[in-house]
C-alpha positions in Angstrom: -7.3 23.0 123.6 -5.3 23.2 120.3 -2.6 25.3 122.0 -2.3 22.7 124.8 -1.9 19.9 122.2 0.7 21.9 120.3 2.7 22.6 123.5 2.6 18.9 124.5 3.9 17.9 121.0 6.7 20.5 121.2 7.6 19.2 124.7 7.7 15.6 123.4 9.9 16.6 120.5 12.2 18.5 122.8 12.6 15.5 125.1 13.2 13.2 122.1 15.8 15.6 120.7 17.6 15.8 124.0 17.9 12.1 124.4 18.6 11.4 120.7 20.8 14.4 120.1 23.9 12.3 119.2 21.8 10.4 116.6 20.4 13.6 115.2 23.8 15.2 115.0 25.2 12.1 113.3 22.3 12.2 110.8 23.0 15.9 110.0 26.7 15.3 109.7 26.1 12.4 107.3 23.8 14.5 105.2 26.2 17.4 105.0 29.1 15.2 104.3 27.2 13.5 101.4 26.1 16.9 100.1 29.6 18.6 100.0 31.2 15.5 98.6 28.9 15.8 95.6 29.7 19.5 94.9 31.1 20.2 91.5 31.7 23.5 89.6 29.3 22.6 86.8 29.2 24.6 83.6 31.5 27.5 83.1 30.7 30.5 80.9 32.5 31.8 77.8 34.8 34.0 79.9 36.3 31.3 82.1 40.1 31.4 82.1 41.7 28.0 82.4 45.0 29.1 83.8 46.3 29.8 87.3 48.3 32.4 89.1 50.6 32.4 92.1 47.9 34.0 94.3 44.9 31.9 93.2 44.3 28.8 91.2 41.3 27.0 89.7 40.3 24.1 91.8 37.9 21.1 91.9 38.3 20.7 95.6 35.3 22.4 97.2 36.0 21.1 100.7 38.6 23.5 102.0 41.3 22.6 104.5 43.0 26.0 104.8 42.7 29.7 103.8 44.4 29.1 100.4 41.7 26.5 99.5 39.1 29.1 100.4 40.7 31.7 98.2 40.8 29.2 95.3 37.1 28.3 95.7 36.2 32.0 95.6 38.4 32.5 92.5 37.1 29.4 90.8 33.5 30.3 91.3 33.9 33.9 90.2 36.2 32.9 87.3 33.5 30.5 86.1 30.9 33.2 85.9 28.8 32.0 88.7 26.2 34.3 90.2 25.6 31.9 93.1 27.8 29.0 94.5 27.5 26.9 97.6 30.2 24.8 99.4 30.7 23.5 102.9 33.3 23.8 105.6 34.3 20.4 106.8 34.2 19.8 110.5 37.9 18.9 110.5 38.8 22.5 109.5 37.9 24.1 112.9 38.8 27.7 111.8 37.0 27.5 108.5 34.0 29.7 109.3 36.3 32.2 111.1 38.5 32.3 107.9 35.4 32.7 105.7 34.1 35.5 107.9 37.5 37.3 107.8 37.7 37.0 104.0 34.0 38.1 103.5 34.8 41.3 105.5 38.1 42.0 103.7 37.1 44.1 100.7 40.7 44.6 99.7 41.4 40.9 99.5 38.1 40.2 97.6 39.2 42.9 95.1 42.5 41.2 94.7 40.7 38.0 93.7 38.5 39.9 91.3 41.5 41.3 89.5 42.4 37.8 88.3 39.2 37.0 86.4 38.0 38.2 83.0 36.4 41.6 83.2 33.0 40.2 82.2 33.1 37.8 85.1 34.3 40.5 87.6 31.9 41.5 90.3 30.6 44.9 91.5 29.5 43.2 94.7 29.9 39.8 96.4 28.1 38.6 99.5 28.9 35.6 101.6 26.3 33.8 103.7 27.2 31.0 106.1 25.5 29.1 108.9 26.5 27.0 111.9 26.4 23.8 109.8 29.2 25.1 107.7 27.2 25.8 104.6 28.7 28.8 102.7 26.9 30.5 99.8 28.4 33.2 97.5 26.1 35.6 95.7 27.8 37.5 92.9 26.6 40.7 91.3 28.4 41.2 88.0 30.0 44.4 86.9 28.7 44.1 83.3 25.2 43.4 82.3 24.4 41.0 79.4 23.4 44.1 77.3 26.8 45.7 78.1 28.7 42.6 77.1 26.8 42.3 73.8 27.4 45.9 72.9 31.1 45.9 74.0 31.8 42.6 72.2 30.3 44.0 69.0 32.5 47.1 69.2 35.6 45.2 69.9 34.8 42.9 67.0 34.6 45.9 64.8 37.9 47.5 66.0 40.0 44.3 66.2 40.8 43.9 62.5 41.6 47.7 62.3 44.1 47.5 65.2 45.6 44.0 65.0 47.7 42.8 62.1 48.8 39.1 62.2 52.0 40.1 60.5 53.1 42.3 63.4 54.6 41.2 66.7 52.4 41.0 69.8 54.2 44.0 71.2 53.4 46.1 68.1 49.7 45.0 68.1 49.5 45.9 71.8 51.0 49.3 70.9 48.3 49.9 68.3 45.6 49.1 70.8 47.3 51.2 73.5 47.5 54.2 71.1 43.8 53.8 70.0 42.6 53.8 73.6 44.7 56.9 74.5 43.8 58.8 71.4 40.1 58.2 71.7 39.7 58.6 75.5 39.9 61.5 77.9 40.5 61.0 81.5 37.3 61.6 83.5 38.7 64.1 86.0 35.2 65.3 87.0 34.5 61.9 88.4 37.8 61.4 90.3 38.2 65.0 91.5 34.6 66.0 92.2 32.6 62.8 92.3 30.5 63.9 89.3 29.4 60.8 87.4 28.5 61.8 83.8 29.9 58.7 82.1 30.4 55.0 82.8 34.1 55.6 82.8 34.9 53.0 85.4 34.3 50.1 83.0 35.2 49.5 79.3 31.9 51.0 78.2 33.1 54.5 79.0 36.2 54.6 76.8 34.5 52.6 74.0 31.2 54.5 73.6 31.5 57.8 75.6 35.2 58.7 75.1 35.9 59.0 78.9 37.6 56.7 81.3 39.2 56.4 84.7 41.7 53.7 85.5 39.2 50.9 85.7 37.8 51.7 82.3 41.2 52.0 80.6 42.4 48.7 82.2 39.2 46.7 81.4 39.3 47.7 77.8 42.9 46.9 77.4 42.3 43.5 79.0 39.5 42.7 76.6 41.9 43.2 73.7 44.6 41.2 75.4 42.1 38.3 75.8 41.4 38.4 72.0 45.2 38.3 71.5 45.4 35.2 73.7 47.9 37.1 76.0 47.8 36.0 79.6 47.1 39.0 81.8 45.4 40.2 85.0 44.6 43.5 86.6 47.0 44.7 89.2 46.1 47.4 91.8 47.4 49.6 94.5 45.3 51.4 97.1 44.0 53.9 94.6 44.9 52.8 91.1 44.6 49.8 88.7 46.5 48.8 85.6 47.4 45.7 83.5 50.0 43.0 84.2 50.8 41.1 81.0 52.8 38.0 80.2 54.9 38.6 77.1 58.0 36.7 75.8 58.0 34.5 78.9 58.1 37.6 81.2 55.6 39.5 83.3 55.3 43.3 82.6 53.3 46.3 83.6 51.1 48.2 81.2 49.4 51.3 82.4 47.3 52.9 79.7 45.8 55.5 82.0 49.1 57.1 82.9 50.2 57.1 79.3 47.2 59.4 78.7 48.2 62.3 81.0 46.0 65.1 82.0 48.0 68.1 80.9 47.7 71.6 82.4 47.6 73.2 78.9 44.5 71.1 77.9 46.3 69.4 75.1 46.1 65.6 74.4 49.4 63.7 74.8 50.4 60.2 74.1 53.4 58.9 76.0 55.0 55.4 76.6 56.5 55.8 80.1 54.3 52.9 81.3 54.1 50.8 78.2 55.3 47.2 78.8 57.8 48.0 81.6 59.2 45.8 84.4 58.8 46.7 88.0 62.0 48.8 88.3 61.1 50.7 85.2 57.6 51.3 86.6 59.0 52.7 89.8 61.6 54.8 87.9 58.8 56.3 85.8 57.1 57.4 89.0 60.1 59.4 90.2 59.3 63.1 90.4 55.5 62.5 90.1 53.3 64.2 92.8 51.6 61.0 93.5 53.0 57.5 93.4 50.1 55.3 92.6 52.0 52.1 91.7 53.0 50.8 95.2 51.4 47.3 95.0 51.5 44.2 97.2 54.3 42.1 95.7 53.3 39.1 97.8 49.9 39.0 96.1 50.9 40.1 92.6 54.1 38.1 92.9 54.5 37.4 89.2 55.9 40.9 89.1 58.0 40.5 92.2 61.2 39.5 90.5 60.8 42.0 87.6 63.5 44.4 88.8 
């Protein structure tokens, strides 16, 4: 008997829904419209960067109208240190969910966005969930734990007064930091050549506490010091390498600490300056004669460096 009553009720609801579908749709649309109009970023954490770049900009518009708006929303949420953030695709933007899906499946583009945020807000993984109503939720897994951040900040606090002199130029202070990283870090060839993971060399922890780094570790550590120096920067990447882009004396330059710490065949440690604060043409010139050219980057994305020839 109970099953029959349930079926009758479901049938009645289905009939009502069919004849009142326009009213129900209008109610849902009104609810969604009201909800996404009220979306704000909310609080940002200590590692939020309040400046913009050519590729992505901070935004307070969380109702996108085009793909650039979507990129800006992703960047703003990640840059603010969010681990979860929800926004809506407006019905006027017919291709919104298609563009969301395309971005969510484009790991290269997501990594490009990640390169513009502070390392402590950078993600190791980001997932995008969306539904037919246009609700989009980002779930962010950070690259650094709170324990990592506490330890790294304490070590950088200790090193900063040893490496930075307010009487020196910014370039000279960056050189001191560059030299320290190179002189105290070995390139983790076992990880890159054989996949053997003995150290956390892909983040700043490795160079700081274990003495080993790969390009991600070198680059993150340099950027942490650049942040303390209030020097605008981001990470710039090719298909298989990452390094720093820095804004100094009103010009954008490349700074690749990893390649200034070469792995020599004689086993000795070397410190070079081939990739120390160079423009794009100097960068390409320094690559001449190398077995691998790892600095071919997308100049439409990292376009601050496009004119630096």
